[in-house]
C-alpha positions as CSV (number, residue, x, y, z in Angstrom):
1,X,235.4,90.2,105.1
2,X,232.3,88.0,106.1
3,X,229.5,89.1,108.4
4,X,229.6,87.3,111.8
5,X,226.8,84.9,112.2
6,X,223.7,86.0,114.4
7,X,221.8,83.1,115.8
8,X,217.9,83.7,116.3
9,X,217.4,83.2,120.0
10,X,214.3,81.4,119.3
11,X,215.9,78.8,117.6
12,X,216.6,77.1,114.4
13,X,214.9,75.2,111.7
14,X,216.2,71.9,109.9
15,X,214.9,71.8,106.1
16,X,214.8,68.7,103.7
17,X,212.9,67.5,100.8
18,X,210.7,64.1,100.6
19,X,210.9,62.9,97.0
20,X,208.0,60.5,97.8
21,X,205.5,62.9,98.8
22,X,207.1,66.1,96.8
23,X,207.2,68.2,99.9
24,X,209.3,70.4,101.8
25,X,209.9,69.4,105.5
26,X,210.7,71.5,108.3
27,X,211.7,70.9,111.7
28,X,211.8,73.7,114.2
29,X,214.4,73.1,117.2
30,X,215.3,75.2,120.2
31,X,218.8,75.8,121.6
32,X,218.0,74.7,125.3
33,X,216.8,71.1,124.0
34,X,219.9,70.2,122.1
35,X,221.1,66.9,123.5
36,X,225.0,66.3,123.8
37,X,226.0,62.7,123.5
38,X,229.3,63.6,125.6
39,X,230.2,66.4,128.0
40,X,233.1,67.6,125.6
41,X,230.8,67.4,122.4
42,X,230.6,70.7,120.4
43,X,227.7,69.7,118.5
44,X,224.5,68.0,119.9
45,X,221.5,65.9,118.6
46,X,218.9,68.0,117.1
47,X,215.7,67.8,119.3
48,X,212.8,68.6,117.2
49,X,210.3,71.0,118.7
50,X,207.7,71.5,115.8
51,X,207.3,70.2,112.4
52,X,205.4,71.1,109.3
53,X,205.6,70.3,105.8
54,X,204.0,71.6,102.4
55,X,204.6,71.5,98.8
56,X,204.5,75.5,98.9
57,X,207.3,77.5,100.7
58,X,204.9,80.4,101.5
59,X,202.5,78.0,103.4
60,X,206.0,77.2,105.4
61,X,206.7,81.0,105.9
62,X,203.3,81.3,106.9
63,X,203.5,78.5,109.5
64,X,206.5,80.1,110.6
65,X,205.2,83.5,111.2
66,X,201.9,82.4,112.8
67,X,203.7,80.4,115.4
68,X,206.3,83.2,116.1
69,X,209.2,80.9,115.4
70,X,211.7,83.7,114.1
71,X,212.6,87.1,115.7
72,X,215.0,88.4,113.3
73,X,214.5,89.7,109.9
74,X,217.6,88.2,108.4
75,X,216.7,84.5,109.8
76,X,213.4,85.2,107.9
77,X,215.1,86.0,104.6
78,X,217.6,83.1,104.9
79,X,214.6,80.5,105.3
80,X,212.7,82.0,102.3
81,X,215.8,81.5,100.2
82,X,216.4,77.9,101.7
83,X,212.9,76.9,101.0
84,X,212.9,78.4,97.2
85,X,216.2,76.1,97.0
86,X,214.5,73.3,98.3
87,X,211.1,73.6,96.0
88,X,213.9,74.2,93.1
89,X,215.7,71.2,94.0
90,X,212.1,69.1,94.2
91,X,211.0,70.3,90.7
92,X,214.1,69.4,89.2
93,X,214.6,66.2,91.1
94,X,218.0,67.1,92.4
95,X,219.7,66.7,95.8
96,X,219.1,69.4,98.3
97,X,221.5,70.3,101.0
98,X,220.6,72.8,103.5
99,X,223.2,75.9,103.7
C-alpha cells in the first residue's frame, strides 16, 4: 500500500538538465499561480516564480533552504534524490525525467 502524496503548501519544483551548460536547472512554482487554459482543465500551466541553476546539487539545496521554498522534510528529501539523479544523468549523458 503506497502512502498518499502530501503536497508542500509552499509550492513545487520543476527540474531539468541543461546539456550545453552542464547544469541542473530548477524552477520553483506556487500553486496559486497555476494558470488553467480551460475552466474544466485538471492540469494548468506552470508559472515559474523563481529559478536557479548549478552544476552542484548541494548549491541548489542551499538556495532552496535560504529562500524558504520547502516546508516539509519529505519534500526536501525528494529534491535531494531528484537532484542526485539529475547530476548522474548529466555525467552519463543520459536523458533525465523528473519523478
